[in-house]
mmJSON file of the N, C-alpha and C atoms, coordinates in Angstrom:
{"data_MODEL":{"atom_site":{
"group_PDB":["ATOM","ATOM","ATOM","ATOM","ATOM","ATOM","ATOM","ATOM","ATOM","ATOM","ATOM","ATOM","ATOM","ATOM","ATOM","ATOM","ATOM","ATOM","ATOM","ATOM","ATOM","ATOM","ATOM","ATOM","ATOM","ATOM","ATOM","ATOM","ATOM","ATOM","ATOM","ATOM","ATOM","ATOM","ATOM","ATOM","ATOM","ATOM","ATOM","ATOM","ATOM","ATOM","ATOM","ATOM","ATOM","ATOM","ATOM","ATOM","ATOM","ATOM","ATOM","ATOM","ATOM","ATOM","ATOM","ATOM","ATOM","ATOM","ATOM","ATOM","ATOM","ATOM","ATOM","ATOM","ATOM","ATOM","ATOM","ATOM","ATOM","ATOM","ATOM","ATOM","ATOM","ATOM","ATOM","ATOM","ATOM","ATOM","ATOM","ATOM","ATOM","ATOM","ATOM","ATOM","ATOM","ATOM","ATOM","ATOM","ATOM","ATOM","ATOM","ATOM","ATOM","ATOM","ATOM","ATOM","ATOM","ATOM","ATOM","ATOM","ATOM","ATOM","ATOM","ATOM","ATOM","ATOM","ATOM","ATOM","ATOM","ATOM","ATOM","ATOM","ATOM","ATOM","ATOM","ATOM","ATOM","ATOM","ATOM","ATOM","ATOM","ATOM","ATOM","ATOM","ATOM","ATOM","ATOM","ATOM","ATOM","ATOM","ATOM","ATOM","ATOM","ATOM","ATOM","ATOM","ATOM","ATOM","ATOM","ATOM","ATOM","ATOM","ATOM","ATOM","ATOM","ATOM","ATOM","ATOM","ATOM","ATOM","ATOM","ATOM","ATOM","ATOM","ATOM","ATOM","ATOM","ATOM","ATOM","ATOM","ATOM","ATOM","ATOM","ATOM","ATOM","ATOM","ATOM","ATOM","ATOM","ATOM","ATOM","ATOM","ATOM","ATOM","ATOM","ATOM","ATOM","ATOM","ATOM","ATOM","ATOM","ATOM","ATOM","ATOM","ATOM","ATOM","ATOM","ATOM","ATOM","ATOM","ATOM","ATOM","ATOM","ATOM","ATOM","ATOM","ATOM","ATOM","ATOM","ATOM","ATOM","ATOM","ATOM","ATOM","ATOM","ATOM","ATOM","ATOM","ATOM","ATOM"],
"id":[1,2,3,4,5,6,7,8,9,10,11,12,13,14,15,16,17,18,19,20,21,22,23,24,25,26,27,28,29,30,31,32,33,34,35,36,37,38,39,40,41,42,43,44,45,46,47,48,49,50,51,52,53,54,55,56,57,58,59,60,61,62,63,64,65,66,67,68,69,70,71,72,73,74,75,76,77,78,79,80,81,82,83,84,85,86,87,88,89,90,91,92,93,94,95,96,97,98,99,100,101,102,103,104,105,106,107,108,109,110,111,112,113,114,115,116,117,118,119,120,121,122,123,124,125,126,127,128,129,130,131,132,133,134,135,136,137,138,139,140,141,142,143,144,145,146,147,148,149,150,151,152,153,154,155,156,157,158,159,160,161,162,163,164,165,166,167,168,169,170,171,172,173,174,175,176,177,178,179,180,181,182,183,184,185,186,187,188,189,190,191,192,193,194,195,196,197,198,199,200,201,202,203,204,205,206,207,208,209,210],
"type_symbol":["N","C","C","N","C","C","N","C","C","N","C","C","N","C","C","N","C","C","N","C","C","N","C","C","N","C","C","N","C","C","N","C","C","N","C","C","N","C","C","N","C","C","N","C","C","N","C","C","N","C","C","N","C","C","N","C","C","N","C","C","N","C","C","N","C","C","N","C","C","N","C","C","N","C","C","N","C","C","N","C","C","N","C","C","N","C","C","N","C","C","N","C","C","N","C","C","N","C","C","N","C","C","N","C","C","N","C","C","N","C","C","N","C","C","N","C","C","N","C","C","N","C","C","N","C","C","N","C","C","N","C","C","N","C","C","N","C","C","N","C","C","N","C","C","N","C","C","N","C","C","N","C","C","N","C","C","N","C","C","N","C","C","N","C","C","N","C","C","N","C","C","N","C","C","N","C","C","N","C","C","N","C","C","N","C","C","N","C","C","N","C","C","N","C","C","N","C","C","N","C","C","N","C","C","N","C","C","N","C","C"],
"label_atom_id":["N","CA","C","N","CA","C","N","CA","C","N","CA","C","N","CA","C","N","CA","C","N","CA","C","N","CA","C","N","CA","C","N","CA","C","N","CA","C","N","CA","C","N","CA","C","N","CA","C","N","CA","C","N","CA","C","N","CA","C","N","CA","C","N","CA","C","N","CA","C","N","CA","C","N","CA","C","N","CA","C","N","CA","C","N","CA","C","N","CA","C","N","CA","C","N","CA","C","N","CA","C","N","CA","C","N","CA","C","N","CA","C","N","CA","C","N","CA","C","N","CA","C","N","CA","C","N","CA","C","N","CA","C","N","CA","C","N","CA","C","N","CA","C","N","CA","C","N","CA","C","N","CA","C","N","CA","C","N","CA","C","N","CA","C","N","CA","C","N","CA","C","N","CA","C","N","CA","C","N","CA","C","N","CA","C","N","CA","C","N","CA","C","N","CA","C","N","CA","C","N","CA","C","N","CA","C","N","CA","C","N","CA","C","N","CA","C","N","CA","C","N","CA","C","N","CA","C","N","CA","C","N","CA","C","N","CA","C","N","CA","C","N","CA","C"],
"label_alt_id":[null,null,null,null,null,null,null,null,null,null,null,null,null,null,null,null,null,null,null,null,null,null,null,null,null,null,null,null,null,null,null,null,null,null,null,null,null,null,null,null,null,null,null,null,null,null,null,null,null,null,null,null,null,null,null,null,null,null,null,null,null,null,null,null,null,null,null,null,null,null,null,null,null,null,null,null,null,null,null,null,null,null,null,null,null,null,null,null,null,null,null,null,null,null,null,null,null,null,null,null,null,null,null,null,null,null,null,null,null,null,null,null,null,null,null,null,null,null,null,null,null,null,null,null,null,null,null,null,null,null,null,null,null,null,null,null,null,null,null,null,null,null,null,null,null,null,null,null,null,null,null,null,null,null,null,null,null,null,null,null,null,null,null,null,null,null,null,null,null,null,null,null,null,null,null,null,null,null,null,null,null,null,null,null,null,null,null,null,null,null,null,null,null,null,null,null,null,null,null,null,null,null,null,null,null,null,null,null,null,null],
"label_comp_id":["MET","MET","MET","THR","THR","THR","ASP","ASP","ASP","LYS","LYS","LYS","GLN","GLN","GLN","GLU","GLU","GLU","VAL","VAL","VAL","ILE","ILE","ILE","GLU","GLU","GLU","ALA","ALA","ALA","LEU","LEU","LEU","ASN","ASN","ASN","ALA","ALA","ALA","MET","MET","MET","PRO","PRO","PRO","GLU","GLU","GLU","ASN","ASN","ASN","VAL","VAL","VAL","SER","SER","SER","LEU","LEU","LEU","ASP","ASP","ASP","GLU","GLU","GLU","VAL","VAL","VAL","ILE","ILE","ILE","GLU","GLU","GLU","GLU","GLU","GLU","LEU","LEU","LEU","ARG","ARG","ARG","ILE","ILE","ILE","MET","MET","MET","VAL","VAL","VAL","ALA","ALA","ALA","VAL","VAL","VAL","ARG","ARG","ARG","ARG","ARG","ARG","GLY","GLY","GLY","ARG","ARG","ARG","ALA","ALA","ALA","ASP","ASP","ASP","ILE","ILE","ILE","ALA","ALA","ALA","ALA","ALA","ALA","GLY","GLY","GLY","ARG","ARG","ARG","THR","THR","THR","LYS","LYS","LYS","THR","THR","THR","GLN","GLN","GLN","ARG","ARG","ARG","GLU","GLU","GLU","VAL","VAL","VAL","LYS","LYS","LYS","GLN","GLN","GLN","LEU","LEU","LEU","VAL","VAL","VAL","GLU","GLU","GLU","SER","SER","SER","TRP","TRP","TRP","ALA","ALA","ALA","GLU","GLU","GLU","SER","SER","SER","TRP","TRP","TRP","ALA","ALA","ALA","ASN","ASN","ASN","SER","SER","SER","ASN","ASN","ASN","SER","SER","SER","GLU","GLU","GLU","LEU","LEU","LEU","LEU","LEU","LEU"],
"label_asym_id":["A","A","A","A","A","A","A","A","A","A","A","A","A","A","A","A","A","A","A","A","A","A","A","A","A","A","A","A","A","A","A","A","A","A","A","A","A","A","A","A","A","A","A","A","A","A","A","A","A","A","A","A","A","A","A","A","A","A","A","A","A","A","A","A","A","A","A","A","A","A","A","A","A","A","A","A","A","A","A","A","A","A","A","A","A","A","A","A","A","A","A","A","A","A","A","A","A","A","A","A","A","A","A","A","A","A","A","A","A","A","A","A","A","A","A","A","A","A","A","A","A","A","A","A","A","A","A","A","A","A","A","A","A","A","A","A","A","A","A","A","A","A","A","A","A","A","A","A","A","A","A","A","A","A","A","A","A","A","A","A","A","A","A","A","A","A","A","A","A","A","A","A","A","A","A","A","A","A","A","A","A","A","A","A","A","A","A","A","A","A","A","A","A","A","A","A","A","A","A","A","A","A","A","A","A","A","A","A","A","A"],
"label_entity_id":["1","1","1","1","1","1","1","1","1","1","1","1","1","1","1","1","1","1","1","1","1","1","1","1","1","1","1","1","1","1","1","1","1","1","1","1","1","1","1","1","1","1","1","1","1","1","1","1","1","1","1","1","1","1","1","1","1","1","1","1","1","1","1","1","1","1","1","1","1","1","1","1","1","1","1","1","1","1","1","1","1","1","1","1","1","1","1","1","1","1","1","1","1","1","1","1","1","1","1","1","1","1","1","1","1","1","1","1","1","1","1","1","1","1","1","1","1","1","1","1","1","1","1","1","1","1","1","1","1","1","1","1","1","1","1","1","1","1","1","1","1","1","1","1","1","1","1","1","1","1","1","1","1","1","1","1","1","1","1","1","1","1","1","1","1","1","1","1","1","1","1","1","1","1","1","1","1","1","1","1","1","1","1","1","1","1","1","1","1","1","1","1","1","1","1","1","1","1","1","1","1","1","1","1","1","1","1","1","1","1"],
"label_seq_id":[1,1,1,2,2,2,3,3,3,4,4,4,5,5,5,6,6,6,7,7,7,8,8,8,9,9,9,10,10,10,11,11,11,12,12,12,13,13,13,14,14,14,15,15,15,16,16,16,17,17,17,18,18,18,19,19,19,20,20,20,21,21,21,22,22,22,23,23,23,24,24,24,25,25,25,26,26,26,27,27,27,28,28,28,29,29,29,30,30,30,31,31,31,32,32,32,33,33,33,34,34,34,35,35,35,36,36,36,37,37,37,38,38,38,39,39,39,40,40,40,41,41,41,42,42,42,43,43,43,44,44,44,45,45,45,46,46,46,47,47,47,48,48,48,49,49,49,50,50,50,51,51,51,52,52,52,53,53,53,54,54,54,55,55,55,56,56,56,57,57,57,58,58,58,59,59,59,60,60,60,61,61,61,62,62,62,63,63,63,64,64,64,65,65,65,66,66,66,67,67,67,68,68,68,69,69,69,70,70,70],
"pdbx_PDB_ins_code":[null,null,null,null,null,null,null,null,null,null,null,null,null,null,null,null,null,null,null,null,null,null,null,null,null,null,null,null,null,null,null,null,null,null,null,null,null,null,null,null,null,null,null,null,null,null,null,null,null,null,null,null,null,null,null,null,null,null,null,null,null,null,null,null,null,null,null,null,null,null,null,null,null,null,null,null,null,null,null,null,null,null,null,null,null,null,null,null,null,null,null,null,null,null,null,null,null,null,null,null,null,null,null,null,null,null,null,null,null,null,null,null,null,null,null,null,null,null,null,null,null,null,null,null,null,null,null,null,null,null,null,null,null,null,null,null,null,null,null,null,null,null,null,null,null,null,null,null,null,null,null,null,null,null,null,null,null,null,null,null,null,null,null,null,null,null,null,null,null,null,null,null,null,null,null,null,null,null,null,null,null,null,null,null,null,null,null,null,null,null,null,null,null,null,null,null,null,null,null,null,null,null,null,null,null,null,null,null,null,null],
"Cartn_x":[0.845,0.0,0.891,0.546,1.334,0.98,1.828,1.56,0.211,-0.036,-1.291,-2.484,-2.37,-3.46,-3.693,-2.612,-2.753,-3.453,-3.106,-3.738,-5.221,-5.529,-6.934,-7.714,-7.132,-7.792,-8.037,-7.043,-7.195,-8.288,-8.306,-9.332,-10.729,-10.846,-12.14,-12.65,-11.746,-12.137,-12.576,-12.297,-12.641,-14.076,-14.681,-16.045,-16.056,-17.197,-17.322,-17.003,-17.242,-17.036,-15.647,-14.703,-13.35,-12.717,-11.967,-11.307,-9.96,-9.463,-8.152,-7.07,-7.195,-6.224,-6.218,-7.396,-7.481,-6.878,-7.08,-6.482,-4.962,-4.457,-3.007,-2.443,-3.12,-2.653,-2.623,-3.627,-3.657,-2.477,-2.176,-1.032,0.284,0.393,1.61,1.779,0.688,0.749,1.177,0.619,0.993,2.492,3.022,4.456,5.281,4.865,5.611,5.631,4.504,4.45,5.363,5.331,6.201,7.679,8.038,9.441,9.819,8.898,9.163,9.389,8.559,8.727,10.052,10.447,11.737,12.89,12.772,13.803,13.918,12.784,12.791,13.457,13.072,13.631,15.137,15.617,17.047,17.819,17.119,17.802,18.139,17.479,17.744,16.784,16.875,15.999,16.81,16.226,16.843,15.814,16.306,15.413,14.991,13.961,13.502,14.614,15.349,16.461,17.537,17.872,18.882,18.429,17.179,16.65,16.678,16.289,16.305,17.721,18.699,20.089,20.559,20.172,20.543,19.958,18.679,18.026,18.661,18.943,19.597,20.97,21.735,23.069,22.965,21.962,21.765,21.392,20.503,20.068,21.243,22.047,23.212,24.209,24.445,25.362,24.852,23.555,22.967,23.085,22.789,22.858,24.287,25.27,26.662,27.117,26.67,27.122,26.385,25.265,24.48,24.452,25.326,25.296,25.601,26.408,26.735,25.521,24.531,23.333,22.328,22.463,21.481,21.756],
"Cartn_y":[-1.18,0.0,1.244,2.188,3.418,4.345,5.338,6.333,7.008,7.378,8.054,7.156,5.897,4.963,4.82,4.79,4.699,5.926,7.103,8.341,8.337,7.942,7.89,6.912,5.758,4.775,5.338,6.034,6.638,7.709,8.525,9.562,8.952,7.901,7.246,6.619,6.26,5.656,6.704,7.976,9.05,9.507,10.064,10.591,11.811,12.102,13.22,14.571,14.712,16.011,16.139,15.348,15.403,16.761,17.282,18.576,18.373,19.444,19.395,19.049,19.586,19.265,17.765,17.156,15.711,14.902,15.367,14.7,14.777,15.953,16.14,15.26,15.19,14.348,12.878,12.427,11.041,10.763,11.698,11.529,11.507,12.346,12.336,10.995,10.446,9.14,8.073,8.131,7.159,7.225,8.437,8.616,8.066,8.352,7.891,6.367,5.743,4.277,3.705,4.306,3.831,3.955,5.087,5.273,4.261,4.028,3.052,1.666,1.269,-0.051,-0.142,0.94,0.957,0.844,1.526,1.427,0.006,-0.63,-2.01,-2.915,-2.766,-3.608,-3.417,-2.194,-1.891,-2.155,-2.599,-2.888,-1.653,-0.544,0.691,0.821,-0.134,-0.139,-0.412,-0.129,-0.414,-1.135,-1.975,-2.646,-1.659,-2.025,-1.179,-1.001,-2.049,-1.981,-1.008,-1.058,-0.145,1.313,1.564,2.925,3.399,2.543,2.909,3.262,2.475,2.76,4.083,4.353,5.624,6.812,6.732,7.828,8.036,6.957,7.074,7.714,7.341,7.93,9.415,9.782,11.195,11.986,11.426,12.117,12.285,11.245,11.313,12.348,12.346,13.311,14.739,14.944,16.262,16.708,15.788,16.125,16.489,15.745,16.03,17.372,17.687,18.941,20.149,19.925,21.03,21.031,20.257,20.158,21.48,22.325,23.62,24.561,24.282,25.111,24.716,23.517,23.015,23.437],
"Cartn_z":[0.0,0.0,0.0,-0.832,-0.907,0.257,0.461,1.504,1.271,0.02,-0.309,0.007,-0.321,-0.045,1.459,2.24,3.691,4.256,3.738,4.201,3.843,2.631,2.204,3.074,3.353,4.217,5.613,6.156,7.479,7.462,6.426,6.309,6.196,5.423,5.249,6.546,7.446,8.724,9.748,9.469,10.398,10.188,11.237,11.078,10.15,9.593,8.647,9.277,10.57,11.218,11.861,11.425,11.984,11.656,12.62,12.405,11.715,11.144,10.498,11.517,12.725,13.78,14.081,14.093,14.355,13.207,11.988,10.827,10.919,11.227,11.338,12.441,13.575,14.68,14.265,13.555,13.077,12.147,11.269,10.368,11.139,12.15,12.983,13.685,14.159,14.82,13.816,12.619,11.59,11.283,11.183,10.918,12.08,13.313,14.485,14.557,14.256,14.272,13.193,12.018,10.928,11.31,11.905,12.332,13.413,14.337,15.393,14.838,13.886,13.257,12.517,11.857,11.153,12.151,13.276,14.316,14.848,15.073,15.561,14.533,13.282,12.219,12.081,12.352,12.22,13.511,14.557,15.815,16.635,16.358,17.097,18.271,19.177,20.345,21.593,22.731,24.028,24.886,25.775,26.712,27.788,28.516,29.614,30.646,30.913,31.873,31.393,30.097,29.551,29.67,29.378,29.473,30.918,31.832,33.255,33.694,33.273,33.634,33.03,31.791,31.163,31.916,32.237,32.953,34.319,35.004,36.318,36.194,35.16,34.997,34.637,33.824,33.503,34.752,35.56,36.775,37.733,37.861,38.751,38.238,36.938,36.339,36.534,36.327,36.506,37.967,38.891,40.31,40.711,40.186,40.51,39.939,38.744,38.114,38.668,39.341,39.887,41.409,42.031,43.49,44.179,43.524,44.117,44.113,43.27,43.217,44.283,44.829,45.795,47.181],
"occupancy":[1.0,1.0,1.0,1.0,1.0,1.0,1.0,1.0,1.0,1.0,1.0,1.0,1.0,1.0,1.0,1.0,1.0,1.0,1.0,1.0,1.0,1.0,1.0,1.0,1.0,1.0,1.0,1.0,1.0,1.0,1.0,1.0,1.0,1.0,1.0,1.0,1.0,1.0,1.0,1.0,1.0,1.0,1.0,1.0,1.0,1.0,1.0,1.0,1.0,1.0,1.0,1.0,1.0,1.0,1.0,1.0,1.0,1.0,1.0,1.0,1.0,1.0,1.0,1.0,1.0,1.0,1.0,1.0,1.0,1.0,1.0,1.0,1.0,1.0,1.0,1.0,1.0,1.0,1.0,1.0,1.0,1.0,1.0,1.0,1.0,1.0,1.0,1.0,1.0,1.0,1.0,1.0,1.0,1.0,1.0,1.0,1.0,1.0,1.0,1.0,1.0,1.0,1.0,1.0,1.0,1.0,1.0,1.0,1.0,1.0,1.0,1.0,1.0,1.0,1.0,1.0,1.0,1.0,1.0,1.0,1.0,1.0,1.0,1.0,1.0,1.0,1.0,1.0,1.0,1.0,1.0,1.0,1.0,1.0,1.0,1.0,1.0,1.0,1.0,1.0,1.0,1.0,1.0,1.0,1.0,1.0,1.0,1.0,1.0,1.0,1.0,1.0,1.0,1.0,1.0,1.0,1.0,1.0,1.0,1.0,1.0,1.0,1.0,1.0,1.0,1.0,1.0,1.0,1.0,1.0,1.0,1.0,1.0,1.0,1.0,1.0,1.0,1.0,1.0,1.0,1.0,1.0,1.0,1.0,1.0,1.0,1.0,1.0,1.0,1.0,1.0,1.0,1.0,1.0,1.0,1.0,1.0,1.0,1.0,1.0,1.0,1.0,1.0,1.0,1.0,1.0,1.0,1.0,1.0,1.0],
"B_iso_or_equiv":[0.0,0.0,0.0,0.0,0.0,0.0,0.0,0.0,0.0,0.0,0.0,0.0,0.0,0.0,0.0,0.0,0.0,0.0,0.0,0.0,0.0,0.0,0.0,0.0,0.0,0.0,0.0,0.0,0.0,0.0,0.0,0.0,0.0,0.0,0.0,0.0,0.0,0.0,0.0,0.0,0.0,0.0,0.0,0.0,0.0,0.0,0.0,0.0,0.0,0.0,0.0,0.0,0.0,0.0,0.0,0.0,0.0,0.0,0.0,0.0,0.0,0.0,0.0,0.0,0.0,0.0,0.0,0.0,0.0,0.0,0.0,0.0,0.0,0.0,0.0,0.0,0.0,0.0,0.0,0.0,0.0,0.0,0.0,0.0,0.0,0.0,0.0,0.0,0.0,0.0,0.0,0.0,0.0,0.0,0.0,0.0,0.0,0.0,0.0,0.0,0.0,0.0,0.0,0.0,0.0,0.0,0.0,0.0,0.0,0.0,0.0,0.0,0.0,0.0,0.0,0.0,0.0,0.0,0.0,0.0,0.0,0.0,0.0,0.0,0.0,0.0,0.0,0.0,0.0,0.0,0.0,0.0,0.0,0.0,0.0,0.0,0.0,0.0,0.0,0.0,0.0,0.0,0.0,0.0,0.0,0.0,0.0,0.0,0.0,0.0,0.0,0.0,0.0,0.0,0.0,0.0,0.0,0.0,0.0,0.0,0.0,0.0,0.0,0.0,0.0,0.0,0.0,0.0,0.0,0.0,0.0,0.0,0.0,0.0,0.0,0.0,0.0,0.0,0.0,0.0,0.0,0.0,0.0,0.0,0.0,0.0,0.0,0.0,0.0,0.0,0.0,0.0,0.0,0.0,0.0,0.0,0.0,0.0,0.0,0.0,0.0,0.0,0.0,0.0,0.0,0.0,0.0,0.0,0.0,0.0],
"pdbx_formal_charge":[null,null,null,null,null,null,null,null,null,null,null,null,null,null,null,null,null,null,null,null,null,null,null,null,null,null,null,null,null,null,null,null,null,null,null,null,null,null,null,null,null,null,null,null,null,null,null,null,null,null,null,null,null,null,null,null,null,null,null,null,null,null,null,null,null,null,null,null,null,null,null,null,null,null,null,null,null,null,null,null,null,null,null,null,null,null,null,null,null,null,null,null,null,null,null,null,null,null,null,null,null,null,null,null,null,null,null,null,null,null,null,null,null,null,null,null,null,null,null,null,null,null,null,null,null,null,null,null,null,null,null,null,null,null,null,null,null,null,null,null,null,null,null,null,null,null,null,null,null,null,null,null,null,null,null,null,null,null,null,null,null,null,null,null,null,null,null,null,null,null,null,null,null,null,null,null,null,null,null,null,null,null,null,null,null,null,null,null,null,null,null,null,null,null,null,null,null,null,null,null,null,null,null,null,null,null,null,null,null,null],
"auth_seq_id":[1,1,1,2,2,2,3,3,3,4,4,4,5,5,5,6,6,6,7,7,7,8,8,8,9,9,9,10,10,10,11,11,11,12,12,12,13,13,13,14,14,14,15,15,15,16,16,16,17,17,17,18,18,18,19,19,19,20,20,20,21,21,21,22,22,22,23,23,23,24,24,24,25,25,25,26,26,26,27,27,27,28,28,28,29,29,29,30,30,30,31,31,31,32,32,32,33,33,33,34,34,34,35,35,35,36,36,36,37,37,37,38,38,38,39,39,39,40,40,40,41,41,41,42,42,42,43,43,43,44,44,44,45,45,45,46,46,46,47,47,47,48,48,48,49,49,49,50,50,50,51,51,51,52,52,52,53,53,53,54,54,54,55,55,55,56,56,56,57,57,57,58,58,58,59,59,59,60,60,60,61,61,61,62,62,62,63,63,63,64,64,64,65,65,65,66,66,66,67,67,67,68,68,68,69,69,69,70,70,70],
"auth_comp_id":["MET","MET","MET","THR","THR","THR","ASP","ASP","ASP","LYS","LYS","LYS","GLN","GLN","GLN","GLU","GLU","GLU","VAL","VAL","VAL","ILE","ILE","ILE","GLU","GLU","GLU","ALA","ALA","ALA","LEU","LEU","LEU","ASN","ASN","ASN","ALA","ALA","ALA","MET","MET","MET","PRO","PRO","PRO","GLU","GLU","GLU","ASN","ASN","ASN","VAL","VAL","VAL","SER","SER","SER","LEU","LEU","LEU","ASP","ASP","ASP","GLU","GLU","GLU","VAL","VAL","VAL","ILE","ILE","ILE","GLU","GLU","GLU","GLU","GLU","GLU","LEU","LEU","LEU","ARG","ARG","ARG","ILE","ILE","ILE","MET","MET","MET","VAL","VAL","VAL","ALA","ALA","ALA","VAL","VAL","VAL","ARG","ARG","ARG","ARG","ARG","ARG","GLY","GLY","GLY","ARG","ARG","ARG","ALA","ALA","ALA","ASP","ASP","ASP","ILE","ILE","ILE","ALA","ALA","ALA","ALA","ALA","ALA","GLY","GLY","GLY","ARG","ARG","ARG","THR","THR","THR","LYS","LYS","LYS","THR","THR","THR","GLN","GLN","GLN","ARG","ARG","ARG","GLU","GLU","GLU","VAL","VAL","VAL","LYS","LYS","LYS","GLN","GLN","GLN","LEU","LEU","LEU","VAL","VAL","VAL","GLU","GLU","GLU","SER","SER","SER","TRP","TRP","TRP","ALA","ALA","ALA","GLU","GLU","GLU","SER","SER","SER","TRP","TRP","TRP","ALA","ALA","ALA","ASN","ASN","ASN","SER","SER","SER","ASN","ASN","ASN","SER","SER","SER","GLU","GLU","GLU","LEU","LEU","LEU","LEU","LEU","LEU"],
"auth_asym_id":["A","A","A","A","A","A","A","A","A","A","A","A","A","A","A","A","A","A","A","A","A","A","A","A","A","A","A","A","A","A","A","A","A","A","A","A","A","A","A","A","A","A","A","A","A","A","A","A","A","A","A","A","A","A","A","A","A","A","A","A","A","A","A","A","A","A","A","A","A","A","A","A","A","A","A","A","A","A","A","A","A","A","A","A","A","A","A","A","A","A","A","A","A","A","A","A","A","A","A","A","A","A","A","A","A","A","A","A","A","A","A","A","A","A","A","A","A","A","A","A","A","A","A","A","A","A","A","A","A","A","A","A","A","A","A","A","A","A","A","A","A","A","A","A","A","A","A","A","A","A","A","A","A","A","A","A","A","A","A","A","A","A","A","A","A","A","A","A","A","A","A","A","A","A","A","A","A","A","A","A","A","A","A","A","A","A","A","A","A","A","A","A","A","A","A","A","A","A","A","A","A","A","A","A","A","A","A","A","A","A"],
"auth_atom_id":["N","CA","C","N","CA","C","N","CA","C","N","CA","C","N","CA","C","N","CA","C","N","CA","C","N","CA","C","N","CA","C","N","CA","C","N","CA","C","N","CA","C","N","CA","C","N","CA","C","N","CA","C","N","CA","C","N","CA","C","N","CA","C","N","CA","C","N","CA","C","N","CA","C","N","CA","C","N","CA","C","N","CA","C","N","CA","C","N","CA","C","N","CA","C","N","CA","C","N","CA","C","N","CA","C","N","CA","C","N","CA","C","N","CA","C","N","CA","C","N","CA","C","N","CA","C","N","CA","C","N","CA","C","N","CA","C","N","CA","C","N","CA","C","N","CA","C","N","CA","C","N","CA","C","N","CA","C","N","CA","C","N","CA","C","N","CA","C","N","CA","C","N","CA","C","N","CA","C","N","CA","C","N","CA","C","N","CA","C","N","CA","C","N","CA","C","N","CA","C","N","CA","C","N","CA","C","N","CA","C","N","CA","C","N","CA","C","N","CA","C","N","CA","C","N","CA","C","N","CA","C","N","CA","C","N","CA","C","N","CA","C","N","CA","C"],
"pdbx_PDB_model_num":[1,1,1,1,1,1,1,1,1,1,1,1,1,1,1,1,1,1,1,1,1,1,1,1,1,1,1,1,1,1,1,1,1,1,1,1,1,1,1,1,1,1,1,1,1,1,1,1,1,1,1,1,1,1,1,1,1,1,1,1,1,1,1,1,1,1,1,1,1,1,1,1,1,1,1,1,1,1,1,1,1,1,1,1,1,1,1,1,1,1,1,1,1,1,1,1,1,1,1,1,1,1,1,1,1,1,1,1,1,1,1,1,1,1,1,1,1,1,1,1,1,1,1,1,1,1,1,1,1,1,1,1,1,1,1,1,1,1,1,1,1,1,1,1,1,1,1,1,1,1,1,1,1,1,1,1,1,1,1,1,1,1,1,1,1,1,1,1,1,1,1,1,1,1,1,1,1,1,1,1,1,1,1,1,1,1,1,1,1,1,1,1,1,1,1,1,1,1,1,1,1,1,1,1,1,1,1,1,1,1]
}}}
C-alpha cells in the first residue's frame, strides 16, 4: 500500500465532522508508528532496563554537576 493509499484509508475511517487538527494528529501518529517499526527492524531499540540505567546515569550526572546550586 502506498503512503497516499494509507492516508486515504485513514481519512475514510474518520467521522465526517473530523477537524483538520485531528487529521493532522492522526497523520503524525501514523508517521511515528512507521518510524518506530523501522527502528525495531534496524535494531535501534533499548530494553527497559537499559533505558532505566541511562536515565539514572543522567540524573546522577545532573545532580553532581548542579550540586553547588542546591
